[in-house]
C-alpha positions as CSV (number, residue, x, y, z in Angstrom):
1,M,-0.5,-25.0,84.3
2,T,-3.1,-24.3,81.6
3,E,-4.8,-26.9,79.5
4,T,-2.7,-25.8,76.5
5,E,0.5,-26.2,78.5
6,L,-0.6,-29.7,79.6
7,R,-1.4,-30.7,76.1
8,T,1.9,-29.4,74.8
9,K,3.8,-31.5,77.4
10,G,1.8,-34.6,76.5
11,L,0.0,-34.9,79.9
12,I,-3.4,-34.7,78.3
13,R,-4.5,-37.3,75.8
14,T,-6.3,-36.5,72.6
15,C,-9.7,-38.2,72.9
16,P,-11.0,-40.5,70.1
17,T,-13.3,-39.3,67.4
18,P,-15.7,-41.5,65.5
19,T,-14.4,-43.0,62.3
20,I,-17.7,-43.1,60.4
21,T,-17.7,-41.9,56.8
22,P,-20.9,-40.1,55.7
23,A,-21.6,-42.9,53.3
24,E,-21.9,-45.4,56.2
25,G,-24.2,-43.2,58.3
26,Y,-24.3,-45.4,61.3
27,M,-22.0,-47.3,63.7
28,P,-22.8,-50.8,65.0
29,L,-24.1,-50.8,68.5
30,E,-21.1,-52.6,70.1
31,Q,-18.6,-50.4,68.3
32,R,-20.7,-47.3,69.5
33,R,-20.7,-48.6,73.1
34,I,-16.9,-49.1,73.1
35,F,-16.3,-45.7,71.5
36,F,-18.3,-43.9,74.1
37,L,-16.8,-45.8,77.0
38,N,-13.3,-44.8,75.6
39,L,-14.4,-41.2,75.1
40,F,-15.9,-41.0,78.6
41,S,-12.7,-42.5,80.2
42,C,-10.5,-40.2,78.1
43,E,-12.4,-37.1,79.1
44,N,-12.5,-38.0,82.8
45,D,-8.7,-38.7,82.8
46,N,-8.1,-35.3,81.2
47,K,-10.3,-33.5,83.7
48,Q,-8.4,-35.2,86.6
49,V,-5.1,-34.1,85.2
50,I,-6.3,-30.5,84.6
51,A,-7.7,-30.4,88.2
52,E,-4.4,-31.8,89.6
53,Y,-2.2,-29.3,87.8
54,K,-4.6,-26.3,88.3
55,N,-3.0,-25.1,91.5
56,A,0.7,-24.7,92.0
57,K,2.3,-27.0,94.6
58,P,5.1,-26.0,96.8
59,A,8.5,-27.4,96.0
60,V,9.8,-30.2,98.3
61,P,13.4,-29.7,99.4
62,A,15.6,-32.7,98.8
63,K,16.6,-33.0,102.5
64,D,12.9,-33.7,103.4
65,W,12.4,-36.8,101.3
66,Y,15.5,-38.9,101.7
67,E,15.8,-41.6,104.4
68,A,19.0,-42.3,106.2
69,A,20.4,-45.8,105.8
70,T,20.5,-48.2,108.8
71,K,23.8,-49.3,110.2
72,E,23.4,-52.7,108.4
73,E,22.6,-51.0,105.0
74,Y,25.6,-48.7,105.4
75,T,28.0,-51.5,106.3
76,F,26.7,-53.7,103.4
77,C,27.0,-50.9,100.9
78,L,30.6,-50.2,102.0
79,H,31.4,-53.9,101.7
80,D,29.5,-54.3,98.4
81,K,31.1,-51.3,96.7
82,G,34.6,-52.0,98.2
83,L,35.0,-48.6,99.9
């Protein structure tokens, strides 16, 4: 998938932008630190998602991922469901 497709599907977050008005001209140190930590975290998460979805993965057939029930589970299910 491309970055645009991932963004359309909501898999990539929109990273924060500073909310400083030109009249203020500065951001308090603690607020700046939190902003850049969030920005760094957001960008890294997005890069991981892009890397994960970059290459196509083969489909896994349903018969390969299920697990057969044990005799006790099967008997309990029959008893519990009244079959």
